[in-house]
N, C-alpha and C positions, 0 to 999 in steps of 0.2 A: 498489526504487526508494531513493532517497537516503533517505527516512525510516527505511527499517529498516536501513540501514548494511550495506552489502553487499559493502567491500573487503574482501577476505580474502586473506592469505598464506599459501597452507598450504605447510607445510615439504615437503620430497620424500622424506622419511624418515618422515613422522607415520602412515601406514597403515602399514608395518613394523614400529611402535612401542604401535600402538593396543593390538591383541591381548595383547602380552605387558604393559602396565599395565592391561587390564582385571583379569588375575589381583591386582595391587594394591589394587583396590579403589579406587571414588571416591564423592565426595558424602560422605553422612552417615554417621556413626559406628553402631552396635550399638543395641539397644534397651535400655532403662533396665529398670532392677530390676523393675518394676511393668509391663512390656511395651511401655510407650509409644516409641515411635520417633520420630524429627526427620525431616523432609523438607526438604531444601535446594532453593530455587527461586528460580531466578535469572531476571530476566527486565528489558527494555528500557520496559516500561510498569508503571503500579502504583505511579508515586511523581511527583516532582518535578511537571511541568505536564500530566502526564494519568496521573491515580490510575485513571482507567477503570474502577472498582467494583473491581479484585482483593483489595484488603484485605476489602470486603464478603464477597465470594463467599470468600476464603482462611478466614474467621469461619466461614461456614456449612459449608464443610469439615470444619473440625477439629470443630466442634457433632454432623455427623452420623458425624463419625471418632473420635471419644473416646482412641482410643489413638495418633491420627496428630497431630504437631504442627508447622506450617508455619513453617519459616526462611525467609520471603521477602528476598530482597536485590533491590532496583531499581539497577540499574546505566545510567547513561546510554547511549543510544543509538546508533548507526553507528560508527566507528572505536573511541571507546571501550570498548563493551561486546566485539567483536572482540577488541581488545587487551587485553583482562582473562580472558576466556575460553578463547581459543587457547591460552595456557600452561598454564592451568589444566586444560582437555582433556588436553593430554597429558602434565599428571605427572600425573594420577586425579586430580584435586583440585575440578572442577568438580561444581555442583550433581545433585542426583538429576534433576530435571526442570529442563531450560532453554529459554527462548524461542528460536526460529529464525524464519525465514523461508526462502522457495523456494532462496535459494540456499546459505544456511547449511545446510539440510537436506543438500542435493545435497553440498555440500563437508565437509561432518563426518560425513553417512553415509558417503559414500567411502571414509575414514578410522579406521569402525571404531567412530564413539563414540557414534550412536545406536542405539536397540534397536529390532527391527523388531515395528511396531504392529498389523501386520497381521490377526492372528487379535483384536484386539478389538473388542468387540460394537458400540462404535459407526462403526467401519470402513468397515461397509456401509451406512452411512445418509452418504456423502460423497456430495455432489452429482457428479453424472457430469463437469463442466465445472470442479469444483472439484477432483477427486480427482489430474489430475496433477502438482500442485503441493505435493500433499503425499507423492508417491511418486518412487522412483529404482530402478530394475534392478526393478520389479513388486512392491517391496514397501512399504509403507506405513510409513514413518519419524517423522510427526507428525499431529498432530492440527489441523486447519484451525480456527482461531479465529473469520474474519472472512472477507468480501470486502467490502473498504470502497473508496467512491468518490471518487473525484476528479473536480472539477468547478468550476463556475461561483457563486459566491457573488456576492449582489446584496445591498447596504442598500438596503433597500425605502422607509426616509424620505429618499432622496437620490433616488431615482428618481420619488417623489411629487413632491419639488419639480419635476423635469423633465415633469411629464403623465404619468410610465407607471406603470401600474397593476399589471403583472404583469412576470416574467421572459419575457425571448423565448427562443423555442423553435426558431426556424429563423436562418439566417446574413443573409438580409434583413432582416429585422424587427431583430436584434442590431445591425446598421451601423445601422439609422435611430436605435435607441435612444441609441446611442452619440453620435449628431449632438446628440441631443437637451440629451444629460446635458452635452455641453461647450457648447453655447449658452447653460445655465442656469450657466455659468460653476463646473460641478464637474468636479473631474478625472474621467475614462470608467471608465478602467479602470489596475488596477495588477497587472504581471505582472515582479516580480521574479526575475532569473533569474543570479544570479552563479554560482551553480554547477552551471550547465545543465540544470538540470531541469524547469522552468518550461517553457521554449522545446519543449523534447523531451516533454515531457508533454501541452502544448496541441494539438500535433503530433498526438501519439496519438490524445485526446481527440474532435479533428477529424475523424480517421480512423476514429473508431470509429463514426460515421456515415456519412461522403463514401465509407469504402471497403466497411465491413462489412455496410450493408444491401444492398448490391450483390453483396456475396460472402462469405457469412458463412462460408465455408471458407477466407480470404485465409490464414490463418498456414500450412497444412498445403499448399496450393498452393505458396505460397513456398517451404518447405522441401523441397519436392519439385519446384522450378525450372522450376512451371508460371505464375508469376506475380513481378511485380517492383515496384519503388517507382516505377519512372518507366513510364509514366504514371499508375500508379494513385495514388499517395498527391500528386501534383503540387500539387491543390486545398488540400488539407490543410496542405502546406509555405507556398504561394502566400496564406492568410489571414492566417499570422503577419505578411508582409509588408503583405497591406492596411492593418492595423491602425497600422501605422506612416505608412503613404502618406496615409491620410485625417488622419493628426493625432490619434488617440487613445492612441497611447502611442510613447514616447521609446526604443528598443532601446538605444541605448550607455548611457541613463540608468540602465535596468532592470536593465542586467547588473551593476551597481555594486551592487544591492541584495541583499540576503541573503534568502534565500525563507523561511529558517526561522525567525529573530529578528525583523527587522527588517518584513517582509513582514505577518507577523500583528497585530503591535504597529501599524502605519499603517493597516490595515484597521478594526481595531477605534476607531480613534481620527477613520474618518469620512474617512479623505483620500480615498477613491476610491468611486466606485459601484458598482464591477463589480471582483474580485480572483476568482485564480485556486489553489487549494489543495485539501488532501483533507478527506474528511467528520470526520476526525477533530479538526476544529478546530472543529466548529459549537460542539461545548460552552463553549468559550472565548471565542469572539465573540460569543454569547446575550449573554456578563457586559458587553459593552460597553454594551446596555441598548437599543439599537436594533431593530427588527425584519429579518430576516435571513432570505433564502433561498437555497438549495443546491440548483444545478439542473444537467443535462449541459450540456455544450458544445453551442450552439448553431451547429451548421458547414452543416446543411443545406440544401436548397436550399427555396423560399417554399415554407411549406404544409405541410411534411414535420414529422414528431415526432423529436425527435434519440435516440441509444443514450445510456443513461449506460457510464461505463469504469470497471470495477470492480478492482482490485488485490486478489492472494491476500494477505493480510497474515500477523499473525503467526498462529504455531503451536505448540503445544507439543511437544516431543522429551523421551526418556524416553532420560537418562545409560547406554549397556551397561552403564557401571564401576561402575553405580550399587551400594551393598550393601544396598537397600531399594527393589530393584526394583518388587516388590509393592506396595507403599505408592505409586511413584510412578505406575505403572497405575490405581491408583484415584483418584488425586489429577487424573490427564489423563481419565481414564472421566466422573469429576462435572464435569470443566467440560463435557464432552460433551451434558451433559441440559440439555434446552431450557432448564428454568425456571433454571438457573444460568448458561449461557450466556449467555443475556439478557440479563441484567444488565450486562454487557462489550459484547454490541454495542446497546444504549442508551448506555451512554457515551460509546462510538465513533463512534453513529451509521452503521454497517455493517448488510451481508447477513449472515444465516445461510447456514454452508457447506454445512447439510446440507439434504438432499432434505424430512425432516418438520419443518426448525426454523422457529424465529420469528423473524420481522423486524419490529424494533420503529416504532412510526409516531412522525413528530415534524411538526408543522405546518412545520419550520425544511428539512425535507427530501421534503415531499410530491411534489416534480417529479422527482426523483431517483429513488424507491424507486416510484413509480410505474412510472416507464419498467423498472424492474428486474422487478416484479409480472407485467407486460405482455412480459415477453420481451425489450424492447429493450435488451439491454446486449450487453457484451464486457469478458472478463476480458486484462488485460495479459498477454503470452505471457513471462513471467519465468521461465516456465519453459524457452523455446527461447532465439528469435531477440531476446529484448530483455531477456536475463538482463545480470547486472550489469555486466559490462565492456564488453559494446552498448552498452548502454541511456549510457553516462559519454560513449563517444567518439560515440554518436549526438549526443547533447546539445552538445559540443563542435563536432561540423559544424553544426548550428543555427545557436549561436550566431555564426560566421563568416559564415554567409549572413546574418544577421540586420545584422550588420556590415557588408555589403559585399563581402563578401570572397570569395565565392562565388557562382556562378548558380545556380536552382533544379535548372536540370539536372547540374549538378558536385554539387550537393547530396545530390541523392538518389541518385547514383552512389556518394556516398561512404557515404551511409547503407546502400545496399545491401551496399557491401563490409563495413561494420560488424557487420551484422545477420546477413551469413555467416560470420564470424569463430566459429571452434570454443574 
Protein backbone atom coordinates (compact mmCIF):
# COMPACT_ATOMS: atom_id res chain seq x y z
CA UNK A 1 0.00 0.00 0.00
CA UNK A 2 1.03 3.57 -0.54
CA UNK A 3 2.00 4.19 3.08
CA UNK A 4 4.80 1.64 2.91
CA UNK A 5 6.12 2.82 -0.43
CA UNK A 6 6.00 0.01 -2.96
CA UNK A 7 7.13 1.49 -6.28
CA UNK A 8 10.29 -0.38 -6.98
CA UNK A 9 12.31 -0.43 -10.19
CA UNK A 10 14.64 -3.41 -10.10
CA UNK A 11 17.34 -3.56 -12.74
CA UNK A 12 17.42 -6.75 -14.76
CA UNK A 13 21.00 -7.38 -13.71
CA UNK A 14 20.30 -7.21 -9.98
CA UNK A 15 19.64 -10.90 -9.38
CA UNK A 16 22.81 -11.89 -11.18
CA UNK A 17 24.94 -9.40 -9.27
CA UNK A 18 23.51 -10.16 -5.82
CA UNK A 19 25.56 -13.29 -5.18
CA UNK A 20 28.84 -11.75 -6.24
CA UNK A 21 28.18 -8.70 -4.11
CA UNK A 22 27.50 -10.89 -1.10
CA UNK A 23 31.15 -11.87 -1.11
CA UNK A 24 32.08 -8.19 -0.70
CA UNK A 25 30.02 -7.96 2.47
CA UNK A 26 27.48 -5.32 3.48
CA UNK A 27 26.10 -3.53 6.49
CA UNK A 28 28.42 -2.91 9.43
CA UNK A 29 32.11 -3.59 9.76
CA UNK A 30 33.65 -6.18 12.07
CA UNK A 31 33.74 -6.20 15.87
CA UNK A 32 35.75 -3.68 17.91
CA UNK A 33 38.74 -4.66 20.02
CA UNK A 34 36.52 -5.52 23.00
CA UNK A 35 34.24 -7.72 20.89
CA UNK A 36 31.43 -5.17 20.55
CA UNK A 37 29.73 -5.15 17.15
CA UNK A 38 27.71 -2.37 15.58
CA UNK A 39 24.45 -3.29 13.90
CA UNK A 40 23.19 -0.96 11.19
CA UNK A 41 19.37 -0.92 11.07
CA UNK A 42 17.41 0.96 8.39
CA UNK A 43 13.68 1.69 8.58
CA UNK A 44 10.93 4.11 7.60
CA UNK A 45 9.47 3.84 11.11
CA UNK A 46 11.21 5.12 14.21
CA UNK A 47 11.59 8.78 13.32
CA UNK A 48 9.77 11.78 11.90
CA UNK A 49 6.07 11.78 12.79
CA UNK A 50 6.05 8.05 13.52
CA UNK A 51 8.63 7.19 16.23
CA UNK A 52 6.59 4.07 17.03
CA UNK A 53 8.58 3.32 20.21
CA UNK A 54 11.46 2.06 18.06
CA UNK A 55 14.10 3.95 20.07
CA UNK A 56 12.75 2.45 23.29
CA UNK A 57 12.93 -1.08 21.89
CA UNK A 58 16.43 -0.51 20.52
CA UNK A 59 17.57 0.70 23.93
CA UNK A 60 16.11 -2.43 25.56
CA UNK A 61 17.89 -4.59 22.98
CA UNK A 62 21.25 -2.98 23.70
CA UNK A 63 20.72 -3.48 27.43
CA UNK A 64 19.96 -7.18 26.85
CA UNK A 65 22.90 -7.49 24.41
CA UNK A 66 25.71 -5.27 25.77
CA UNK A 67 28.11 -6.41 23.03
CA UNK A 68 25.81 -5.20 20.24
CA UNK A 69 25.30 -1.50 19.51
CA UNK A 70 22.44 -0.41 17.27
CA UNK A 71 23.19 2.19 14.63
CA UNK A 72 19.63 3.10 13.68
CA UNK A 73 18.92 5.05 10.49
CA UNK A 74 15.46 6.50 9.88
CA UNK A 75 14.60 7.09 6.22
CA UNK A 76 11.44 8.72 4.93
CA UNK A 77 8.93 6.19 3.61
CA UNK A 78 7.79 5.44 0.07
CA UNK A 79 9.97 6.43 -2.89
CA UNK A 80 12.70 8.00 -0.75
CA UNK A 81 13.26 4.75 1.12
CA UNK A 82 13.41 2.64 -2.03
CA UNK A 83 15.65 5.09 -3.88
CA UNK A 84 18.15 4.99 -1.03
CA UNK A 85 18.09 1.28 -0.24
CA UNK A 86 18.07 -0.06 -3.80
CA UNK A 87 21.54 1.20 -4.81
CA UNK A 88 22.91 0.40 -1.34
CA UNK A 89 21.74 -3.19 -1.68
CA UNK A 90 23.18 -3.33 -5.18
CA UNK A 91 26.50 -1.99 -3.90
CA UNK A 92 26.63 -4.17 -0.78
CA UNK A 93 26.31 -1.16 1.54
CA UNK A 94 22.79 -1.51 2.96
CA UNK A 95 22.01 -2.08 6.62
CA UNK A 96 22.37 -5.40 8.43
CA UNK A 97 18.66 -5.31 9.24
CA UNK A 98 16.25 -3.53 6.90
CA UNK A 99 12.56 -2.78 7.15
CA UNK A 100 10.46 -4.25 4.34
CA UNK A 101 6.85 -4.82 3.41
CA UNK A 102 5.51 -7.74 1.38
CA UNK A 103 6.31 -6.12 -1.96
CA UNK A 104 9.89 -5.26 -1.04
CA UNK A 105 10.38 -8.66 0.59
CA UNK A 106 9.42 -10.43 -2.60
CA UNK A 107 11.47 -8.24 -4.93
CA UNK A 108 14.57 -7.95 -2.79
CA UNK A 109 14.27 -11.59 -1.79
CA UNK A 110 14.14 -12.65 -5.43
CA UNK A 111 17.34 -10.68 -6.01
CA UNK A 112 19.10 -12.58 -3.23
CA UNK A 113 19.37 -9.68 -0.82
CA UNK A 114 17.41 -11.22 2.07
CA UNK A 115 18.57 -14.08 4.27
CA UNK A 116 16.39 -17.16 4.73
CA UNK A 117 14.90 -16.94 8.24
CA UNK A 118 12.78 -20.08 8.04
CA UNK A 119 14.77 -21.80 10.77
CA UNK A 120 14.38 -19.02 13.34
CA UNK A 121 12.41 -19.91 16.49
CA UNK A 122 9.78 -17.23 15.90
CA UNK A 123 8.95 -18.40 12.35
CA UNK A 124 6.67 -21.20 13.57
CA UNK A 125 4.70 -18.70 15.67
CA UNK A 126 3.51 -16.59 12.74
CA UNK A 127 -0.28 -16.76 12.42
CA UNK A 128 -1.35 -18.89 9.43
CA UNK A 129 -3.13 -16.02 7.65
CA UNK A 130 -0.14 -13.71 8.19
CA UNK A 131 2.50 -16.19 7.04
CA UNK A 132 2.04 -15.79 3.25
CA UNK A 133 2.96 -12.11 3.52
CA UNK A 134 6.38 -12.93 5.00
CA UNK A 135 7.24 -15.78 2.65
CA UNK A 136 8.45 -16.25 -0.90
CA UNK A 137 9.11 -19.56 -2.65
CA UNK A 138 8.38 -21.41 0.57
CA UNK A 139 10.99 -19.49 2.57
CA UNK A 140 10.36 -17.06 5.42
CA UNK A 141 12.34 -13.98 4.41
CA UNK A 142 11.05 -11.48 6.96
CA UNK A 143 9.60 -11.23 10.45
CA UNK A 144 6.12 -9.65 10.38
CA UNK A 145 5.82 -6.87 12.93
CA UNK A 146 2.12 -6.07 12.70
CA UNK A 147 -1.27 -6.51 11.14
CA UNK A 148 -2.45 -2.94 10.99
CA UNK A 149 -6.00 -1.76 10.50
CA UNK A 150 -7.43 0.66 7.96
CA UNK A 151 -10.85 2.05 8.70
CA UNK A 152 -13.22 4.83 9.70
CA UNK A 153 -12.28 7.62 12.11
CA UNK A 154 -14.98 9.51 13.99
CA UNK A 155 -14.74 12.80 15.86
CA UNK A 156 -17.01 11.93 18.78
CA UNK A 157 -17.45 15.57 19.82
CA UNK A 158 -18.86 16.47 16.41
CA UNK A 159 -21.09 13.39 16.38
CA UNK A 160 -22.43 14.38 19.81
CA UNK A 161 -23.43 17.79 18.43
CA UNK A 162 -25.51 15.93 15.84
CA UNK A 163 -27.11 13.71 18.49
CA UNK A 164 -25.04 10.62 17.68
CA UNK A 165 -23.50 8.67 20.56
CA UNK A 166 -21.75 5.78 18.84
CA UNK A 167 -19.98 5.00 15.59
CA UNK A 168 -22.29 3.34 13.03
CA UNK A 169 -21.81 -0.37 12.38
CA UNK A 170 -23.87 -0.87 9.20
CA UNK A 171 -24.46 1.00 5.95
CA UNK A 172 -28.05 2.24 6.54
CA UNK A 173 -27.11 3.60 9.96
CA UNK A 174 -24.00 5.23 8.51
CA UNK A 175 -26.02 7.05 5.85
CA UNK A 176 -28.54 8.17 8.47
CA UNK A 177 -25.75 9.50 10.70
CA UNK A 178 -24.12 11.33 7.80
CA UNK A 179 -27.48 13.02 7.16
CA UNK A 180 -27.74 14.10 10.82
CA UNK A 181 -24.22 15.50 10.80
CA UNK A 182 -24.83 17.45 7.61
CA UNK A 183 -28.10 18.84 8.98
CA UNK A 184 -26.16 20.04 12.03
CA UNK A 185 -23.97 22.12 9.75
CA UNK A 186 -20.93 19.86 10.04
CA UNK A 187 -18.91 18.53 7.10
CA UNK A 188 -19.94 14.84 7.15
CA UNK A 189 -16.86 13.01 5.89
CA UNK A 190 -13.42 13.60 4.39
CA UNK A 191 -12.04 11.11 1.87
CA UNK A 192 -8.95 12.79 0.34
CA UNK A 193 -7.90 10.80 -2.71
CA UNK A 194 -5.19 12.64 -4.60
CA UNK A 195 -3.05 9.53 -5.12
CA UNK A 196 -6.02 7.21 -5.61
CA UNK A 197 -5.34 5.38 -2.34
CA UNK A 198 -8.44 6.35 -0.36
CA UNK A 199 -11.03 5.47 -2.98
CA UNK A 200 -9.39 2.13 -3.66
CA UNK A 201 -8.97 1.41 0.05
CA UNK A 202 -12.58 2.28 0.95
CA UNK A 203 -13.66 0.01 -1.89
CA UNK A 204 -11.59 -2.76 -0.29
CA UNK A 205 -12.85 -1.99 3.21
CA UNK A 206 -16.46 -2.16 2.10
CA UNK A 207 -15.80 -5.42 0.28
CA UNK A 208 -14.21 -6.83 3.42
CA UNK A 209 -17.76 -7.01 4.75
CA UNK A 210 -20.03 -7.18 1.69
CA UNK A 211 -17.89 -9.74 -0.16
CA UNK A 212 -15.93 -11.71 2.43
CA UNK A 213 -18.75 -12.33 4.89
CA UNK A 214 -20.42 -14.26 2.09
CA UNK A 215 -17.24 -15.99 0.93
CA UNK A 216 -14.08 -15.98 3.08
CA UNK A 217 -12.26 -17.78 0.26
CA UNK A 218 -12.99 -15.11 -2.34
CA UNK A 219 -9.30 -14.37 -3.05
CA UNK A 220 -8.50 -18.01 -3.72
CA UNK A 221 -11.63 -18.36 -5.85
CA UNK A 222 -10.68 -15.30 -7.88
CA UNK A 223 -7.17 -16.54 -8.47
CA UNK A 224 -8.63 -19.90 -9.58
CA UNK A 225 -11.02 -18.18 -11.99
CA UNK A 226 -14.08 -19.08 -9.93
CA UNK A 227 -15.08 -15.55 -8.84
CA UNK A 228 -15.24 -12.14 -10.50
CA UNK A 229 -15.57 -8.51 -9.46
CA UNK A 230 -18.81 -8.14 -11.34
CA UNK A 231 -21.21 -8.73 -9.67
CA UNK A 232 -19.43 -9.62 -6.38
CA UNK A 233 -17.99 -6.13 -5.75
CA UNK A 234 -20.70 -4.01 -7.36
CA UNK A 235 -22.30 -2.96 -4.06
CA UNK A 236 -18.92 -1.94 -2.64
CA UNK A 237 -18.13 0.23 -5.65
CA UNK A 238 -21.55 1.86 -5.64
CA UNK A 239 -21.21 2.85 -1.99
CA UNK A 240 -18.54 5.35 -3.06
CA UNK A 241 -20.86 7.00 -5.55
CA UNK A 242 -23.78 6.96 -3.10
CA UNK A 243 -21.82 9.17 -0.72
CA UNK A 244 -21.66 11.86 -3.40
CA UNK A 245 -25.19 11.33 -4.70
CA UNK A 246 -26.50 12.09 -1.21
CA UNK A 247 -24.32 15.16 -0.87
CA UNK A 248 -21.92 13.90 1.78
CA UNK A 249 -18.74 14.13 -0.26
CA UNK A 250 -17.58 15.91 -3.42
CA UNK A 251 -15.20 13.54 -5.17
CA UNK A 252 -13.85 16.16 -7.57
CA UNK A 253 -12.69 18.19 -4.58
CA UNK A 254 -11.42 15.15 -2.67
CA UNK A 255 -9.26 14.04 -5.58
CA UNK A 256 -7.31 17.27 -5.17
CA UNK A 257 -6.46 16.70 -1.50
CA UNK A 258 -3.41 14.73 -0.39
CA UNK A 259 -4.22 11.70 1.79
CA UNK A 260 -0.96 11.65 3.68
CA UNK A 261 -0.33 15.25 4.72
CA UNK A 262 -3.40 17.44 4.31
CA UNK A 263 -5.90 14.72 5.24
CA UNK A 264 -4.58 14.10 8.78
CA UNK A 265 -4.13 17.84 9.37
CA UNK A 266 -7.70 18.64 8.38
CA UNK A 267 -9.23 15.91 10.55
CA UNK A 268 -7.06 16.92 13.51
CA UNK A 269 -8.36 20.47 13.04
CA UNK A 270 -11.94 19.22 13.45
CA UNK A 271 -13.01 19.91 9.87
CA UNK A 272 -15.13 16.75 9.42
CA UNK A 273 -17.06 14.28 11.54
CA UNK A 274 -15.70 11.20 9.78
CA UNK A 275 -12.44 10.43 7.98
CA UNK A 276 -10.82 7.32 6.49
CA UNK A 277 -7.21 6.29 7.16
CA UNK A 278 -4.95 3.74 8.82
CA UNK A 279 -4.66 2.96 12.53
CA UNK A 280 -1.10 4.29 12.51
CA UNK A 281 -2.65 7.77 12.68
CA UNK A 282 -4.52 7.17 15.97
CA UNK A 283 -1.66 8.33 18.19
CA UNK A 284 -1.28 11.58 16.23
CA UNK A 285 -5.02 12.28 16.08
CA UNK A 286 -5.33 11.84 19.85
CA UNK A 287 -3.04 14.84 20.25
CA UNK A 288 -5.78 17.03 18.73
CA UNK A 289 -7.62 16.82 22.06
CA UNK A 290 -11.03 15.52 21.03
CA UNK A 291 -12.34 11.98 21.67
CA UNK A 292 -11.80 9.83 18.59
CA UNK A 293 -12.98 6.38 17.58
CA UNK A 294 -11.44 4.08 14.98
CA UNK A 295 -13.77 1.41 13.62
CA UNK A 296 -14.33 -0.91 10.65
CA UNK A 297 -15.96 0.62 7.58
CA UNK A 298 -19.72 0.11 8.16
CA UNK A 299 -20.56 -1.39 4.77
CA UNK A 300 -22.97 -4.21 5.62
CA UNK A 301 -26.71 -4.62 5.66
CA UNK A 302 -28.85 -3.25 8.49
CA UNK A 303 -28.24 -5.03 11.78
CA UNK A 304 -25.00 -6.72 10.69
CA UNK A 305 -21.54 -6.34 12.22
CA UNK A 306 -18.72 -5.18 9.93
CA UNK A 307 -15.43 -6.93 9.22
CA UNK A 308 -12.21 -5.11 10.04
CA UNK A 309 -9.72 -4.73 7.19
CA UNK A 310 -6.06 -5.25 7.97
CA UNK A 311 -2.83 -4.74 6.11
CA UNK A 312 0.29 -6.86 6.59
CA UNK A 313 2.52 -3.90 7.34
CA UNK A 314 6.14 -3.51 8.35
CA UNK A 315 8.55 -6.44 8.65
CA UNK A 316 12.23 -6.93 9.49
CA UNK A 317 14.51 -8.59 6.99
CA UNK A 318 18.16 -9.57 7.43
CA UNK A 319 20.57 -8.46 4.71
CA UNK A 320 22.11 -11.61 3.21
CA UNK A 321 25.32 -9.62 2.63
CA UNK A 322 25.66 -8.59 6.28
CA UNK A 323 28.93 -9.25 8.09
CA UNK A 324 26.92 -9.27 11.33
CA UNK A 325 24.41 -11.98 10.43
CA UNK A 326 24.27 -13.51 13.91
CA UNK A 327 23.72 -10.15 15.60
CA UNK A 328 21.10 -9.25 12.99
CA UNK A 329 19.17 -12.45 13.69
CA UNK A 330 19.37 -11.73 17.44
CA UNK A 331 17.89 -8.29 16.80
CA UNK A 332 14.97 -9.70 14.81
CA UNK A 333 14.42 -12.41 17.43
CA UNK A 334 14.28 -9.75 20.15
CA UNK A 335 11.57 -7.90 18.25
CA UNK A 336 9.54 -11.10 17.86
CA UNK A 337 9.18 -11.50 21.63
CA UNK A 338 5.76 -10.38 22.81
CA UNK A 339 6.94 -8.05 25.56
CA UNK A 340 9.10 -6.13 23.06
CA UNK A 341 6.86 -6.15 20.01
CA UNK A 342 3.92 -5.01 22.17
CA UNK A 343 5.57 -1.59 22.53
CA UNK A 344 5.58 -1.17 18.75
CA UNK A 345 2.03 -2.49 18.39
CA UNK A 346 0.83 -0.06 21.04
CA UNK A 347 2.34 2.89 19.19
CA UNK A 348 0.94 1.68 15.86
CA UNK A 349 -2.43 0.62 17.31
CA UNK A 350 -1.93 -2.63 15.43
CA UNK A 351 -2.73 -6.30 15.96
CA UNK A 352 -0.11 -8.99 16.59
CA UNK A 353 0.83 -11.24 13.64
CA UNK A 354 1.76 -14.12 15.97
CA UNK A 355 -0.49 -16.92 17.19
CA UNK A 356 0.51 -16.24 20.80
CA UNK A 357 0.90 -12.50 20.33
CA UNK A 358 -0.40 -9.72 22.55
CA UNK A 359 -2.67 -7.16 20.90
CA UNK A 360 -2.79 -3.86 22.83
CA UNK A 361 -6.05 -2.47 24.16
CA UNK A 362 -7.05 1.15 23.55
CA UNK A 363 -10.34 2.96 24.04
CA UNK A 364 -10.04 4.60 20.62
CA UNK A 365 -9.71 1.28 18.75
CA UNK A 366 -12.14 -0.89 20.74
CA UNK A 367 -14.60 -1.39 17.87
CA UNK A 368 -11.85 -2.38 15.44
CA UNK A 369 -9.95 -4.66 17.82
CA UNK A 370 -13.16 -6.37 18.94
CA UNK A 371 -13.91 -7.35 15.36
CA UNK A 372 -10.37 -8.74 15.02
CA UNK A 373 -10.63 -10.77 18.21
CA UNK A 374 -14.01 -12.14 17.13
CA UNK A 375 -12.53 -13.27 13.83
CA UNK A 376 -14.40 -10.64 11.83
CA UNK A 377 -11.51 -9.47 9.71
CA UNK A 378 -9.82 -9.78 6.34
CA UNK A 379 -6.20 -9.09 5.38
CA UNK A 380 -5.62 -7.18 2.15
CA UNK A 381 -4.17 -9.59 -0.46
CA UNK A 382 -1.02 -7.54 -1.04
CA UNK A 383 0.76 -10.83 -1.71
CA UNK A 384 -1.36 -11.61 -4.77
CA UNK A 385 -3.94 -9.65 -6.78
CA UNK A 386 -3.64 -6.44 -4.72
CA UNK A 387 0.14 -6.13 -4.99
CA UNK A 388 1.76 -2.73 -5.56
CA UNK A 389 1.24 -2.18 -9.28
CA UNK A 390 -2.25 -3.70 -9.19
CA UNK A 391 -3.25 -1.46 -6.28
CA UNK A 392 -2.09 1.65 -8.12
CA UNK A 393 -3.99 0.72 -11.27
CA UNK A 394 -7.16 -0.13 -9.33
CA UNK A 395 -6.98 3.23 -7.56
CA UNK A 396 -6.68 5.01 -10.91
CA UNK A 397 -9.68 3.15 -12.33
CA UNK A 398 -11.80 4.02 -9.31
CA UNK A 399 -10.81 7.69 -9.61
CA UNK A 400 -12.11 7.67 -13.19
CA UNK A 401 -15.38 6.14 -11.96
CA UNK A 402 -15.77 8.75 -9.23
CA UNK A 403 -15.28 11.52 -11.81
CA UNK A 404 -18.04 10.02 -13.98
CA UNK A 405 -15.66 8.95 -16.74
CA UNK A 406 -16.57 5.25 -16.52
CA UNK A 407 -19.65 3.22 -15.60
CA UNK A 408 -19.74 0.81 -12.69
CA UNK A 409 -19.76 -2.14 -15.08
CA UNK A 410 -16.75 -0.86 -17.03
CA UNK A 411 -14.89 -0.02 -13.82
CA UNK A 412 -15.41 -3.50 -12.40
CA UNK A 413 -14.18 -4.93 -15.69
CA UNK A 414 -11.10 -2.69 -15.55
CA UNK A 415 -10.46 -3.68 -11.92
CA UNK A 416 -10.68 -7.34 -12.90
CA UNK A 417 -8.08 -6.77 -15.60
CA UNK A 418 -5.78 -4.88 -13.22
CA UNK A 419 -6.12 -7.51 -10.51
CA UNK A 420 -5.30 -10.24 -13.02
CA UNK A 421 -2.06 -8.57 -14.13
CA UNK A 422 1.11 -10.48 -13.25
